[in-house]
C-alpha positions in Angstrom: 7.1 40.5 28.2 6.2 41.8 24.8 4.7 39.8 21.8 7.9 40.5 19.6 10.4 39.1 22.3 8.1 36.1 23.0 8.0 35.1 19.4 12.1 35.6 19.1 12.6 33.6 22.1 10.4 31.0 20.8 11.9 31.0 17.4 15.3 30.9 18.4 14.5 27.8 20.7 13.2 26.0 17.8 16.2 27.2 15.5 18.5 25.8 18.2 16.5 22.2 18.3 16.2 22.1 14.4 20.3 22.9 14.2 21.2 20.3 16.6 18.8 17.7 15.0 20.9 18.5 11.7 24.2 18.3 13.5 23.3 14.9 14.8 22.0 13.6 11.7 25.0 14.9 9.6 27.9 14.3 11.9 26.6 12.0 14.0 27.0 14.1 17.2 24.9 13.6 20.1 23.8 17.0 21.0 20.3 16.2 21.7 21.2 13.5 24.1 23.4 16.0 25.6 20.9 18.8 26.0 18.5 16.1 27.4 21.2 15.0 30.0 21.6 11.3 28.7 25.3 11.9 28.0 28.0 13.9 29.6 30.0 14.6 26.2 28.2 14.7 23.0 31.4 14.4 20.9 32.4 10.9 22.1 32.1 8.4 19.2 32.3 5.3 21.4 28.5 4.6 20.9 28.4 5.4 17.2 31.8 2.9 17.0 29.7 0.2 18.4 26.8 0.9 16.1 29.0 1.0 13.2 30.7 -2.7 14.3 27.1 -4.0 14.6 26.2 -2.9 11.3 29.4 -4.6 9.6 28.8 -7.7 11.5 25.1 -7.5 10.2 26.3 -7.0 6.8 28.6 -9.9 7.1 26.0 -12.0 8.3 23.6 -11.0 5.3 26.2 -11.6 2.8 26.9 -15.2 4.3 23.3 -15.9 4.2 23.0 -14.6 0.5 25.5 -17.1 -0.6 23.8 -20.0 1.3 20.7 -19.0 -0.3 22.5 -19.1 -3.9 23.9 -22.4 -3.0 20.2 -23.7 -2.1 18.8 -22.1 -5.3 21.6 -24.0 -7.5 20.9 -27.4 -6.0 17.0 -26.9 -6.3 17.3 -25.8 -9.8 19.4 -28.8 -11.1 17.6 -31.4 -13.2 19.1 -34.1 -11.2 17.4 -32.7 -8.1 14.0 -32.5 -10.3 14.3 -36.1 -11.4 15.1 -37.4 -7.7 11.9 -35.4 -6.7 9.7 -37.2 -9.4 11.4 -40.6 -8.4 10.2 -40.1 -4.7 6.9 -39.2 -5.8 6.4 -42.6 -7.5 6.9 -44.5 -4.4 
């Protein structure tokens, strides 16, 4: 095996891995998992759909928590709340 053929083989394997990684990131294909034997069909989106559903649930939970924080901030910044704290501090 000559040096040129060895360089071409290593270069093509590297290019294949980089292309598979790019396609995984861009289209959410699972080519790297498929090449490593972790899945039987790289184009099945059942796992990515579950991940998308989890992300949507987390987003909804974050929005609910943000609304609760805003409510707490309005309660704490009310002048009546500050007056009540001062009265309680005098006791």
